[in-house]
Every structure is written in structure tokens, then in C-alpha cells.
C-alpha positions in Angstrom: -8.7 -8.6 -23.4 -7.1 -8.0 -20.1 -6.8 -5.7 -17.7 -4.3 -5.2 -14.9 -4.4 -2.4 -12.9 -2.6 -1.1 -9.0 -4.6 0.7 -5.7 -2.5 2.2 -3.3 -5.0 2.8 0.0 -4.0 4.3 3.6 -6.2 3.5 6.1 -5.7 5.1 9.5 -8.1 6.1 12.8 -5.8 9.5 14.0 -3.2 11.4 12.3 -0.5 9.6 14.0 1.6 7.9 11.9 1.6 4.6 13.4 -2.3 4.5 13.1 -1.7 4.5 9.3 -1.1 1.7 7.5 -0.6 1.9 3.3 -1.4 -1.4 1.6 -0.7 -1.7 -2.4 -2.6 -4.5 -4.6 -1.5 -5.4 -7.6 -4.4 -7.0 -10.1 -4.8 -9.3 -13.0 -8.4 -10.0 -14.5 -10.0 -8.7 -11.1 -7.6 -11.5 -9.3 -4.9 -9.9 -6.4 -2.0 -11.1 -7.3 0.7 -9.6 -4.8 0.1 -7.2 -2.3 2.5 -5.1 0.0 1.1 -3.9 3.0 3.0 -1.4 5.5 2.0 -3.6 8.6 3.9 -6.7 7.1 6.5 -4.6 5.8 7.3 -6.6 2.4 5.5 -7.7 -0.3 2.5 -11.3 -0.6 2.2 -12.7 -2.9 -1.2 -14.6 -3.7 -0.4 -16.6 -6.5 2.6 -18.5 -8.9 3.1 -15.1 -10.4 2.7 -12.7 -7.4 4.3 -15.1 -5.6 7.8 -14.9 -7.9 7.8 -11.8 -8.2 7.1 -11.1 -3.8 10.5 -12.6 -4.0 12.6 -10.3 -6.3 10.4 -7.1 -4.8 11.3 -8.1 -1.9 15.0 -8.9 -2.2 15.7 -5.2 -4.7 15.0 -1.6 -3.9 11.8 -2.3 -4.7 10.5 -2.7 -1.3 12.9 0.2 0.5 11.0 2.9 -1.7 7.3 0.3 -0.4 8.0 1.4 3.2 8.4 4.9 3.2 6.0 5.5 1.3 3.5 5.0 4.9 5.2 8.4 5.7 6.0 10.1 2.6 1.8 9.7 0.9 0.0 8.9 3.6 0.6 10.7 6.3 0.8 14.1 4.2 -2.7 13.5 3.4 -4.1 11.9 6.1 -3.6 15.0 7.7 -5.1 16.9 5.6 -8.2 14.7 5.5 -8.4 15.0 9.0 -8.1 18.3 8.9 -10.9 18.6 6.6 -13.1 16.1 8.5 -12.7 18.3 11.1 -13.0 21.5 9.8 -16.7 20.1 8.0 -18.4 18.8 10.8 
């Protein structure tokens, strides 16, 4: 069978919004086909299929939705993670 999955990730050095990068990668059979990165601000395709999807998503509402994820998802959760780490150290 075939396997399709996505991975969303928040990388951070501090709880400041500028120090956070949000990425969402789409995989098919262990091969990354397309990725959104908040530092790039758009989708980038890595395969023929991924390039076609990136072009379509960058011209649609998908790119706008992903641009807001850094603040909506990462910023909120990074604050919780930093607080939890500081209380345990």
C-alpha cells in the first residue's frame, strides 16, 4: 500500500515570535513532496506532483491559512513548552 502523511513542526530558540519557525511537510511513501515554511512564507514543491500542488496552494486560501499557523499554533504552544521546561530545571 501507499502511505501519505503530514508533519507540522515548530522550531524555536525562545518564546519570542521572531525566534519561531513553523513548517508543515507533506510526505508520500517516505518522500517529502511539498513543504510550507513560515520563514519562506509559501509552499515549495520537491517532486513534480509537489510542485503542481505548491503552485496551486500558493495562489489559493491555503497559503493564507498556513501563514497564520506560526502565531496561532506555535506561539501559543511554545509558551507552554518553555514554561514547563523552566519549572523542571
